[in-house]
C-alpha positions in Angstrom: 81.9 112.0 129.3 82.8 108.4 130.0 83.0 107.7 126.3 85.5 110.6 125.8 87.7 109.3 128.7 87.6 105.7 127.5 88.4 106.8 123.9 91.4 108.9 125.0 92.6 106.0 127.2 92.3 103.6 124.2 94.1 106.0 122.0 97.0 106.3 124.3 97.3 102.5 124.8 96.9 101.7 121.1 99.4 104.4 120.1 101.9 103.2 122.7 101.6 99.6 121.4 101.9 100.8 117.8 105.1 102.8 118.6 106.5 99.7 120.2 105.7 97.6 117.1 106.4 100.1 114.2 108.5 102.8 115.8 108.0 106.5 115.9 106.4 106.6 112.5 103.2 105.2 114.1 102.9 108.0 116.6 101.1 110.6 114.5 98.7 108.2 112.8 97.9 106.5 116.0 97.2 109.7 117.9 95.4 111.4 115.1 93.1 108.7 114.0 92.5 107.4 117.6 91.4 110.8 118.6 89.3 111.1 115.4 87.6 107.8 116.2 86.9 109.1 119.7 85.4 112.4 118.4 83.3 110.5 115.9 82.0 108.1 118.6 81.2 111.0 121.0 79.2 112.8 118.3 77.4 109.6 117.3 76.4 108.9 120.9 75.2 112.5 121.2 73.0 112.0 118.1 71.7 108.7 119.4 70.8 109.5 123.1 67.8 111.8 122.4 66.3 109.1 120.2 66.4 106.3 122.8 63.0 107.4 124.3 61.4 108.1 120.9 60.0 106.0 118.2 61.8 103.1 116.6 62.0 105.0 113.3 63.7 108.0 115.0 66.1 105.6 116.8 67.1 103.9 113.5 67.5 107.3 111.8 69.9 108.6 114.5 71.8 105.3 114.6 72.2 105.5 110.8 73.6 109.0 111.1 76.1 107.8 113.6 77.2 105.0 111.2 77.5 107.6 108.5 79.9 109.6 110.7 82.0 106.5 111.1 82.0 106.1 107.3 83.2 109.7 107.0 86.1 108.6 109.2 86.9 105.9 106.7 86.9 108.5 104.0 89.3 110.7 106.0 91.6 107.7 106.4 91.7 107.2 102.7 92.3 110.8 102.1 95.1 111.0 104.6 96.8 107.9 103.3 96.6 109.0 99.7 97.6 112.6 100.2 100.3 112.2 102.8 101.6 108.6 102.7 104.9 109.5 104.4 103.0 111.0 107.4 100.1 108.5 107.4 101.3 105.1 106.4 98.3 102.9 105.7 98.7 100.1 108.3 99.4 102.2 111.3 96.7 104.7 110.3 94.1 102.0 109.9 95.0 100.3 113.2 94.9 103.7 115.0 91.4 104.3 113.7 89.9 100.8 114.0 91.5 99.7 117.2 89.9 102.7 119.0 86.6 102.8 117.0 85.6 99.1 117.3 85.8 98.9 121.1 84.0 102.2 121.4 81.3 100.8 119.1 80.8 97.8 121.4 80.9 100.1 124.4 77.9 101.9 122.8 75.6 98.9 123.2 75.4 99.7 126.9 73.0 102.5 126.0 70.4 100.0 124.9 70.0 98.4 128.3 
């Protein structure tokens, strides 16, 4: 639940900064892809948590699935930018996704303590 709250907070902060930098055109990409990054992270952590007490092979398998989900997010970015470039300009969309996903990914390391 902390991950969800932190992801939403990051999304709001990143989107606000993007709107200040690029104007209103950054609002939809920032919110959409910030929330996508948050959802992907929450799902990846849900996959990883049960494997923390299991074998190393199971842990790496679950970690790999989480990374695969993040890669699906990159594919969704490409699809959105190519299909709807006026709604999802490339730079604000990428920043909305990565500026939320990367801090959440570093935040995930606390699970390994």
